N, C-alpha and C positions, 0 to 999 in steps of 0.2 A: 892838768888832769892826768893822773898816773895811769899808764896802760896795764899795770900789774893788778889793778882792782878788778873784781868781777864786774860784768857789764852793767848790771843794775846799779851797783854802788857807784860806778863811774858816771852814770847818767844822773844820779842823785847829787853827786859832787858838782857836775856841770850846772845843774839847776841852781844849787846853792851859790856857786861862783857868780852866775849871772845876776842873782838877786843881790849879792853883796856888792858887786861892781855898780849896779844900778843905784843902791843906797848911797854909795860913796861918790856918785856923780861921774863915774868913769865911763858909763855907757850913756851916751847922749841921744841915741836914736834907735828906732825899732830895727833899722837896717843892720846895726851892729849885733843885735840879738839874733837876727836871721843868719848872719854870717857865722856866728859862733855855733849855731845849730848845724848849719851846713858843713862846717869843718869837723865837728865831733861826732855826729850821729852816723852810725854805719848802716848801709843798705840792708834791708831785711830785718832790722831790729826795732822798728817803730813801735811795736806793741810794748816792748820792754820800757822804752822811753815814756810812753803814754802812762803806763802803770806808775812809774816813779813820779811823773808830773802830777798825776791824780792824788797820790799820797801826800805830796808836799802841799798841794792846793787845799786839801781837806784839813791838814794839820794847821796851816796858817789861818784858814777860815775859822777853825775852832778857837785858835788863839785870839783872833779879833773879837769873836763873840763872847769870850769869857774874861778877857783882860779888863781890869778895873783901873789900873794905873794909866793915866792919860798919855804920858810920854811913851810908855811901852805899847799902848794901843795904837798911837800914831805911827810908831815904827812898824808894827804888825800890818797896819793898813798900807804903808808904802811897800812892804814886802808882798802883800796880796796883789797890789797893782802890778808889781814886777812879775809875779807869777802869771797873772792874766795876760801880760804882754808876751811872756814866753809861750803861753797857750795859743794866743792869736798867731804868733809867728810860726809856731809848730804846725798849725792848721794850714798856713800858707805854704810852708815847706813840704808838708805831706801831699798837698794838692799838686804842687809843681813837680814832685818826684814820685807821683803815683805809679807811673809805668815802671820806673826803676825798682820801687818797692815791690810791685807785683811780680816782677821777674825774679828778684832776690828771694821773695817769699816762696814762689813756685819752686825755685832751685833747691831751697832749703827743705821744702816738704818732700821732694823726690829723693834727695840724697840722704835724708835722715829716716826715710821709710824703710821697713824691712824689705829684703830683696824680693820676696814674692808679692809685695804690696806696691812696688814702684810703678808698674804699668797702670794699676787701678788708680793710683794717686795722680798720675799724668792725665788719665782720661777724665778724672773729676775736674782738673784744672781747665780743660777745654770744653766742659759741658756747656752747651748753649743756653741752658736754663739758669746759669749763674747770672748775677746782676751785671758783672763785668768779666766775662770769660776772656782768656788771652787771645789777642788778635794775631795776625800773621807776623807783623813786625815784632811783637813781643815774643812770639814763638822762636823767631830767628835769634833774638837775644838770649832766650832761655837755652837754646841749643849751644850757643857759645859759652854760656855760663856752666852748663853741664860738662862741656869738654874739659874744664879744669879738674874734674873729678874722674875723668876717664881712666887715668893710670891706676886708680885705686879700685875701680869697679867696672867689670866688663858690661854688665847690664845697663849701667848709666851711660857708658860710651855708646851702646847700641841704641838707646832711646835718643841720644843726641844725633846720631847718624840718621836714624829714621825720620826725625823731625826735619833735618836739612833736606833729605831726599824727597820727602813728602811735599814740602813747600816748593822745591824746585819743579817737581812734576805738576803741581797745581798751577804754577806760573805758566807752564806750557799749555795746560788744558784750559785755562781761564778764557782765552780768546775763542776757544772752540766749544764753549759750554753749550750754546744753543745753535751752533752752525748746522747741525744735522737736521734741524727743523726746516731748513731751506733747500734740502736736497729734493730732487724731482720725485714726485708722488709719495713723499714721506708724510705719513699721518703723525699728528702729535700724540705723544704717549711713549710707551716702552715696547711698541711692536716693531714693524718694519720687516724686511726680508732677512731671515735669520742669517747672521754672520756677515751680511753685506752692508745693510743700511741701519739707521737708527743710532741712538746715542752711544751704546756700548761699543759698537764697531768703530764709530768715529773716534771715540776717546782712546780705544786700544791702539789706534795708529799713531797717537800723539805722545804716548808715554814711552820712555826708553827702558825702564827697569823690567826685567823679565817676568817676575811674579805678578805685579799689578797688571801687566799686559795680558798674561795668561788668564787672570780672573776676569778681566773685562771681555776677553774673547769668549770665555765660558758663558758669560751672561748674554753676549751677543747672539749666541746660537741657542738661546732659550733653555739652557741647562741650569740645574740647581747649583748653588754654591757649595753644597755639601760634599760632593766628590772632590772638588778642588781642595777643600780644607783637609779632607782625609788623605789625599795624595801628597799634601805639602804640610803635614802636621809638624815636621821638624824644621820649619822655616826659622830664620833668625828673628830675634826681637826687633831688629832694625827694619827688616822686611815687613813685619806685622805692623809696626808703627807707620811706615810709609803707606801701606795699603789703607790703614785707618784714616790717615789725614786726607788721602786722595778721595776716598768715598765720602767722607764727611763734608769736604769742601764742595764736591760735586752736588751732593744733596742740598746743602744750604744755598749754594749758588742758584740751583734750579728753582727752589722754592721762592727765593728772593725775586727771581726773574718773573715767575708765574704770578706772584702776588702783585706785581706791578702791571698786570694786564687785565684789570677788572672789567674792561668793556669788550674784551675779546672773547667771544663765545667759545672758541676752540681752546682757549688757554684758561687763564684765571684760576679761581679757587679749585675747580675740579681736577686740574693737573697738579696743583700743589698737594691736594689730598692723595692723588695717585703716587706722587713722588715720595711723600712721607711714608706711605705704606710699602712701596717698593723697596726702599732702602732699609726699613725696619725688618722686612722679611729677609732680605739678603743677610743682614747681620744675625738674624735668628738662625738662618741656615748655616752660617759660618760658626756660630756657637755650637750647633749640633755636630758639624763636621770636625771641629777641633776638640771633641770630647776627650781624646787621649792626652791633650795638653790643657790641663785645668786653667793655667794662666791665660791662654789665648781664648778658651771657651768662655771664661768668666768676663774677659775684656769685651768680647763680642756681645754678650748679653747686656753688659753695662751700657754699651753704645746704643743698642736697640732700645733699651728702656729710656735712655735720654731722648732719643728721637720721638718715641711715643709720648713722652711727657710734654715735649715741645708742641707736638701735634694736638694733644688733648686741650691745650690752652688757646688754640687758634679760634678766632670768632666763627670761622667757617667749618669747624669740626662737624662732621656729618652725623648728628644725633638721629636723623630720620632717614638715612640711606644715601645712595648716590655714590658709593665707593667703587662701583665697577667701571667708572669712567676710565677709558684707556687701559683697561686690564685685559688685553687680548692675548698676551703672551701665554703660551701653554704652561710654561714653568711657574706661572703665578696662579694657576687655577685653584690649587689646594693650598696656596701659600699661607693663607691666614691661619691654617692649623698650626703652623710653626710658632705663632705668637702665643698660643695657649699655655704651653709648658713653662716658659720663662715667667709668665705672669703669675703663676701659682706661687712663686717665691717672693713676690712683691707685696709690701704692706698694703693694707686697705686704704687707698687714697682716692680722692676725687678723680685723678687722672686714670687710675685703674678702672674705676666704674665706667668711665667714658669709653675706654678701649674695649671693655667687656661688652658694652652696648653694641659697638661696631661688630664684634665677633658674633654676637647673638643674631643680629639681623642678616649678617652674611651667611650664617648657617641656615637661616630660614630660606634664603634664596637658593641655597644648595640642596634644599629638601631635607635637611637634618633637623627636624622639628624638636625632638627631645633635647638635643644639644643646645638648640637655640633657646629653649625655655630655661635650661640650666644656667646659661650665661646671663640671660636677662634677669632671672631671680637673684643671682649673685650681685649683679650690677645694681639692682634696685635696692638691696639692703645696704650696700656700700654708699650709694648716692644719698640715701636717706640719712645715714649716720654722718656723712660729710656735709650735709646741708645743701647739697647740689639739687635744688628743686627741679630745674629744667631737665636734668638727667633722670631724675626719679620719674617724672611725668612721661618722658620719652620711653622709658622701659615698660611702664604700664601700657602705653600705646602699642609697643612692639609685642608685648605678651598677648594683647588682644588680637593682633594680626596673626600671630603664630597659632593661637588657639583656633582661629578660623580655618587655617590650613589643616589643623588636626580634626576639624569638623566638631570641635567642642564649642558650640556656639553660645551656650549659656555662660560659660566661663569667659568667652571673648567679650560678651556684652558686659559682664561684671567688671572686667579689667578696664574697658573703655569708659564705663560710667565713673569708675574711680579716677581715671585720668581727667575726665571732663570736670568733675567736682574740684579736684586739686588744682587744675590749670586755671580755673576761674578764681579760686581763692588766691592763687599766686600771681594772677595777672599775666600768665604765660600764654600769649595769643597763638603762638605756633603750636604749643601743646594742645590748646583748646581746639584749633582747627583740625589737627590730626585725631583728637578724641571724637569730635563730631563725625568725621569720616569713618572712623573705626566702628563707632556705635551704629551708624546707619548701615554700613557694610555687613556687620555682624547680624543685625536684625533682618536684613534682606535674606541672608544665607540661612538663618534659622527658619524664617517663614517658608522658604523653599523646601527645607528638610521636612517640615511639618505638613508640606503639601497644602499650604494655605494659598488658594488661587485668587481670593478676592482682592481687587485692586486697592481697596482702602487699607488692607493689611500692610501694603508696601508704602503707602503715602507718607506716614510718619518717618519711616526709615529713609526714604528718598529726600524728605525735608531736611533731615540731619545732614545728609550728604551735600545738599544744596547750600545749607548754612556754612558748612565747612569750606565749600568752594568760594563763596563770597568772602569769607575771612582770609583765605589764602591769597585771593586777588588783591584785597585791601593791604595785606602785608607785603605783597610782592615776593612771596616765598614760592619759587618755581618748583622746588623739590616736592613740597607738600601739595602744591597745585597739581602736579603730575600724578601723584598718588590719588588725589581726590577725583580727577577726571577719569582715571582708570577704574576707580570704584563705582562711579556713576555709570560708566559704560557696562560694567559687569552686572550692576543692579538691573538695568534695562534689558540686558541679555537674559537674565533670569526670569523676568516677567514677560518674556516673549515680545519685546518691542525692539527688534534689531535695528530699525532705522534710527531711533533715538540713541541706541547703543553705539552705532557707528560714529555718530556726530561727536560723542564724548571721547571715544577711543582714538579717533583720528587726531583730535586736539591733544589728547593725553600723550600720544606718541610724539607729536611735534615738541611738546614741552619737555618730555623725557629726553629728547635729542639735545635740547638746549642745556638741560641740567647734566647731561652726560651719563645718565643712569641706564646702563645696558640692560639691567634686569627688567626695569619698567618698560623699556622699549620692546623687549622680547615679549613680555606679558601682554602689552597692548596689541601687538601684531597678532599674537596667538588668538586673542579674543576677537579681534577684527575678522580673522578667518572664520571663527564660529558664527559671528553675526552675518557675514557674507554667505555662509553656507545655508543659514536659515532663509535668506533671500534668494537662494539658488544662483548666486553670482559666483560661478565656479572659477572664473579667471582671477577675481580678487582673492578667492580662497587660496589659490595656488601661490599668488604673489606674496600676500601677507603671511600665510602659513609657513612657507619656506623660509622667509626672512626671520620670522619669530622663532622657528625651530632652530635655525642656525645660531642666532644671537644667544638664546638660552643655553644651548649646548656648549657654546664657547666659554661661558662663565661657569660651566659644570653644574648648571641647575637641572635637576631631574624633570622640571616642568617642560623641557623640550619635547617630552613624549606626548603632551596634550595636542599640539599641532601636528606632530608626526602621525598620531592615530587618525586624526581627521583627514589628513592627506592620503593615507593608505585607503581609508574608506572611500574617498572621492575617486582615487585611482581605480578602485574596484568597480565603481559605478560607471565611469566614462571610458574606461579602458586605458591600458598603459600608453598606447600610441598617442591618443588624444591628450593625455596628461602631459607627456613629454613635449608635445607640440605647444601646448599652452605655457609650459615652463620656459621653453626656448623663446617664445614671444616676449617674455618678461626679462630676458637676459640683459638687454640694454639698461633696464631700470634697476636690476639687482646688483650688477657689477660695481657701479659707483658707490654702493653702500658697503658691500662685503668683499669686493675684489673678485678676480677670476678664480683664485683658489677656493674662495668661499662658495662661489657658484658651483664649481665642480664637486664640492664636498656634499652638496644637497642630496644627490642620488645615493651617495654612500651612507648618509645618515638614515635615509628611508630604508635601505637594505639592513642597516644595523638594527633599526626598530623592529623590522619583520623577523630578523633572526632571534632577537630577544623574546619576541612574542612566541615564536616556535619553541624556544627552549622552555618557556614557562607553561606552555599548553600541554 
């Protein structure tokens, strides 16, 4: 086979040669065919060979189908059998050389891409959403392959160096991936004592490269990644690639570890959710900080969207809430805002609808009701067009909940009725349970607004809530059950039955702790304080009110002001000294939940509330 021929022609000549040798009886086994393919096909050129093979197969098949001369048809049939033998051995060759082909193809894609597209091309090749993304061993081989081109292109050399350094750093970090969880008094999640404990501080001590170490230390002290990116906007491409690989392998490693802890209440899916969002936010912040360097900014956005796409496809994607699990770090309070801008540039896909759903209900928890409605309406339209019925139903349910917060109860009832009808048509039991809860909750709140005091007015609404509770228990859906119990508690609070309210709110708080939803925990505690106040149980008011106020403020929810207002009223009634004494009595019970710093912050929060009231009065 002549090396001077174009590659396609060389491969056609190879196919013809194998066919002729087979017809002449000079190829006596399939192994000989395999060896000829192995000897003559160059790595990374499989597609060219496949096209040539397909052309020859079609041509000979057509000859067999059209030939009328028996001798010629018999020869064509022998040629067809030979071609099919080549095809079988090619499939065997391709399977056995898949890794080599993948590396060669990746190298070719990077080296032939335009200079300003090479980083984006590399990031596409390691996208976890690919059917077969490059693994660490293949990346090592890719780095070696790219080194061959380093003398011709500085950026290719930089990508190669970044890959090698990133993989070396990951090898050192791998054994310390979760070691920080076993440090004394270390809570699971991304909190810890700033700069001292927790994952970022642990990992920062294990990497040798200066810039990755600086970024990890920045995150360890709960600072945004934006200033880091702004201060290091001129970093080399190799430094950027190294950081990218370190962060990506940390994120994937953590998710993999958490996903394998399904029976551990402290870990499991709630920490996988937290991990996905934490790293997506970091990449979004890096994209913002690197705005003066378009290449790096676009690369960071690309990785963020890859993470969100992976997250949206997980079975535990939180369509109905629960994202505030382990989100105690102050630098993450407004972090979800960073995800909004990059999403505007993304096509209308099912994954985008799910992320917008998450943004919508997180904005509701933060008290940003109009923004919440905007996100949910956008997600609703995209989900409907994408045929994602569970996501469509979830957004109707969230719109109902948000309209309740806006005190637009008729619209809340309308949205929950639509969700109920659609969920029953689709057989979406989780959607149905939430729709029943939202319908009952909306009707209770509307009856209160209309000052309808008759018990029978509330019977139907509470019946909806109880139906929803039974369904969530049957499904084993703890997130929806927590919401349902909370709603029942509020309903009984509204109709002045505090003892019944306490029963549901206490159970709701326990279930919210299991699901890891800090927002629902805070809401239940705040409402427990209201119910206890109706019963004149002031000790419990202080205990539950202070805890609820603190938890809601920690996730930047404006609803922390509800228990703060009640606590200030109570302090005025019983006196500051009596109030402080009762708070001090509960210190041993409060510290295990929010720590010494949290306990010390409670009086400061009450002062902050009073100052805000003074400013507005």
